[in-house]
C-alpha positions in Angstrom: 2.8 -19.5 12.8 4.8 -17.0 10.8 5.2 -13.3 11.5 3.4 -11.3 8.8 4.3 -7.9 7.3 1.8 -6.4 4.8 3.3 -3.4 3.0 1.2 -1.0 0.9 3.3 1.5 -1.0 0.7 4.2 -1.5 0.1 5.2 -5.1 3.0 3.1 -6.6 1.9 2.3 -10.1 3.0 -0.9 -11.8 4.9 0.8 -14.6 7.1 3.0 -12.3 7.7 0.0 -9.9 9.0 -2.0 -12.9 11.1 0.9 -14.0 12.6 1.3 -10.5 15.7 -0.7 -9.3 14.2 -2.9 -6.5 16.8 -5.6 -5.8 15.6 -6.2 -2.2 12.0 -6.6 -3.1 12.9 -8.9 -6.0 14.6 -11.2 -3.5 11.2 -11.9 -2.0 9.6 -13.1 -5.1 8.7 -12.2 -8.7 6.9 -8.9 -9.4 3.4 -9.5 -10.7 1.0 -7.1 -12.4 -2.3 -7.2 -10.5 -5.3 -4.9 -10.1 -6.6 -3.0 -7.2 -10.3 -3.2 -6.3 -10.5 0.6 -6.1 -8.8 3.7 -7.5 -8.0 5.5 -4.2 -6.6 4.9 -0.8 -9.4 4.3 1.7 -11.5 1.6 -0.1 -8.4 -0.2 -1.3 -7.1 -0.5 2.3 -10.5 -1.6 3.5 -10.4 -4.5 1.0 -6.9 -5.5 2.0 -7.9 -5.5 5.6 -10.7 -7.9 4.7 -7.9 -10.4 4.0 -7.8 -9.9 0.3 -5.0 -9.0 -2.1 -5.0 -7.2 -5.5 -6.6 -9.5 -8.0 -5.5 -11.0 -11.3 -8.0 -10.6 -14.2 -8.9 -14.2 -15.1 -11.5 -15.0 -17.8 -14.1 -17.8 -17.6 -14.5 -17.9 -13.8 -17.0 -16.6 -11.3 -15.9 -13.8 -9.1 -16.7 -15.8 -6.0 -14.1 -18.5 -7.0 -11.4 -15.8 -7.3 -12.2 -14.6 -3.7 -12.1 -18.1 -2.4 -8.8 -18.8 -4.0 -7.3 -15.7 -2.5 -8.4 -16.6 1.0 -7.0 -20.1 0.6 -3.5 -18.5 0.3 -3.4 -17.6 4.0 -2.7 -21.2 5.0 0.6 -21.2 3.1 1.4 -17.6 4.1 1.0 -18.3 7.8 2.2 -21.9 7.9 -1.2 -23.0 9.1 -3.1 -25.7 7.2 -6.8 -25.7 6.1 -7.5 -22.0 6.2 -10.1 -20.7 3.8 -12.8 -18.0 3.3 -15.0 -19.7 5.9 -12.5 -18.8 8.6 -12.9 -15.1 8.0 -16.7 -15.2 8.4 -18.5 -13.2 9.7 -16.2 -10.2 10.3 -14.0 -10.5 7.1 -11.2 -8.8 9.0 -7.6 -9.9 8.7 -6.5 -8.4 12.0 -9.5 -10.0 13.8 -8.7 -13.3 12.1 -5.1 -13.1 13.3 -5.9 -11.9 16.8 -8.1 -14.9 17.3 -5.0 -17.0 16.5 -2.8 -15.3 19.0 -1.2 -12.6 16.8 -0.3 -9.2 18.1 -1.7 -6.9 15.4 -0.2 -3.4 14.7 -0.7 -0.9 11.9 1.4 2.2 11.1 0.1 4.4 8.3 1.4 7.5 6.5 -1.8 8.9 4.8 -4.1 11.0 7.0 -7.2 9.8 5.1 -6.7 6.4 6.8 -5.9 7.8 10.3 -6.5 6.0 13.6 -10.0 7.4 14.0 -11.3 5.7 10.8 -13.1 2.3 10.8 -9.9 0.8 9.4 -8.3 0.9 12.9 -10.8 -1.6 14.3 -9.4 -5.0 15.4 -5.8 -3.8 15.8 -4.0 -3.8 19.1 -2.4 -0.6 18.0 -2.9 1.7 15.0 -0.8 4.8 14.5 -0.7 7.7 12.0 3.0 8.6 11.5 4.1 12.2 11.9 5.4 12.4 8.3 4.1 10.9 5.1 7.5 9.8 3.8 9.4 8.2 6.7 9.5 4.4 6.2 12.7 4.5 8.2 10.8 5.6 11.3 8.2 2.9 10.8 11.0 0.3 10.7 12.5 1.7 13.9 9.2 1.4 15.7 8.7 -2.3 14.8 9.6 -5.0 17.2 9.2 -8.8 17.3 8.9 -11.3 20.1 9.1 -15.0 20.6 6.0 -14.9 22.8 3.5 -14.2 20.0 3.7 -13.8 16.2 3.3 -10.3 15.0 1.2 -8.8 12.2 2.3 -5.4 10.9 0.2 -3.6 8.3 2.2 -0.7 6.9 1.1 2.1 4.6 4.0 4.0 3.1 3.7 7.5 1.6 7.0 8.0 -0.1 5.5 7.2 -3.6 2.4 9.3 -3.1 2.2 12.8 -4.4 4.3 14.9 -3.6 6.7 12.1 -4.2 9.3 13.6 -1.7 9.6 16.8 -3.9 10.2 20.0 -1.8 6.9 21.7 -1.2 7.9 25.0 -2.7 8.2 23.3 -6.1 4.7 21.9 -6.0 1.3 23.1 -7.3 -1.2 23.8 -4.4 -3.2 20.6 -4.7 -5.8 19.8 -2.1 -6.0 16.1 -2.5 -4.9 13.5 0.1 -1.4 14.8 0.3 -2.5 18.3 1.2 -6.1 18.1 2.2 -5.5 18.3 5.9 -3.2 21.3 5.8 -5.3 23.2 3.2 -8.9 22.6 4.2 -9.4 26.3 5.0 -7.8 27.7 1.9 -9.6 28.9 -1.1 -8.0 27.4 -4.2 -10.8 28.0 -6.7 -9.9 29.7 -9.9 -6.4 28.2 -10.1 -5.7 26.6 -13.4 -3.4 23.9 -12.4 -3.4 22.3 -15.8 -2.1 25.5 -17.4 0.4 26.4 -14.6 1.8 23.1 -13.6 0.8 20.1 -15.7 3.0 20.5 -18.7 5.1 17.5 -20.0 8.1 18.6 -18.0 6.3 18.7 -14.7 4.6 15.3 -15.3 7.8 13.7 -16.3 9.5 15.0 -13.2 6.6 13.6 -11.1 7.1 10.2 -12.7 10.8 10.3 -12.2 10.3 11.2 -8.6 8.0 8.3 -8.0 10.6 6.0 -9.4 13.2 7.4 -7.1 10.8 7.1 -4.1 10.2 3.4 -4.9 13.9 2.9 -5.0 14.3 4.6 -1.6 11.6 2.3 -0.2 13.6 -0.7 -1.6 16.8 0.5 0.0 15.0 0.7 3.4 13.6 -2.8 2.8 17.1 -4.1 3.5 16.7 -2.7 7.0 13.3 -4.3 7.4 14.7 -7.6 6.3 17.4 -7.4 9.0 14.7 -6.6 11.7 12.3 -9.4 10.8 12.8 -12.9 12.2 13.7 -15.5 9.6 10.7 -16.9 7.8 8.6 -13.8 8.2 6.0 -13.6 5.3 6.1 -10.3 3.4 3.5 -8.9 1.1 4.4 -5.8 -0.9 1.8 -4.1 -3.1 0.1 -0.7 -3.8 -3.4 0.5 -3.1 -3.8 1.9 -6.7 -1.8 3.1 -9.6 -1.0 6.7 -10.8 -1.3 8.6 -14.0 1.4 11.0 -15.3 -0.3 12.6 -18.3 -1.5 9.5 -20.1 -4.5 10.6 -22.2 -4.6 13.9 -20.3 -5.0 12.3 -16.8 -2.9 13.0 -13.7 -3.0 11.3 -10.4 -5.7 8.8 -9.2 -9.1 8.8 -7.5 -12.1 9.9 -9.6 -10.4 8.6 -12.8 -11.5 5.6 -14.7 -8.3 4.4 -16.4 -6.6 1.0 -16.4 -3.4 2.5 -15.2 -5.1 3.7 -12.0 -5.9 0.1 -11.2 -2.6 -1.6 -12.2 -0.5 -2.3 -9.1 2.7 -4.4 -8.4 2.5 -7.4 -6.2 5.3 -9.3 -4.5 5.1 -11.9 -1.7 7.3 -14.5 -0.1 9.2 -15.5 3.0 12.2 -13.5 4.1 
């Protein structure tokens, strides 16, 4: 059975991923445009931990057939024949499915909204919220592999999430996922963010910074490749997209726009 590393680059939209230079990730496989099942972090991660991946958008098929086809992929990913949707019943939990087959299951996440006290931590041997939202390097340092049992690592990376590694003093005082824990007690009503911060220059800078953040993740992927045993199966995707001023929208979450659902998807053996 292969080791498995499932990487979610939080908020990385398909367009900025394609714009970024990602030579390491492109070695793994072709970059596909797929679609997230949700527009924000928690529900997307829940779906992925059910054992599903971002979906394509096929016509002329029933949804149940798409789900079944997705689960069938786990046989080739893990090097185990005859795996299908039936093997995930009744829990529909990827870590539980892998634990039952002898895997050590570990998660390291960067976003506080999916911390170790949430339901997402269930079925993992260990589940850790990292001290910083933008430290993929520390996650790689904490990983280890053993010949005694295959490992499953589920990684949530915050580099490409707002504030995109921009120094805090240059940022508007948002209270979303990136700042909600630190700013819960602050009164930010009456602040016109659109007027003060969301002009074209700011939005373009945010977009450029997400591109740079994805490139930073790709550079660190080289270190991850060196650490993983040969043949490890790697999945790299995002939980949702991001908007940078398209049709007046910024960010993700309570926004219904195709770009919020477009995500990159790469997988293959390393």
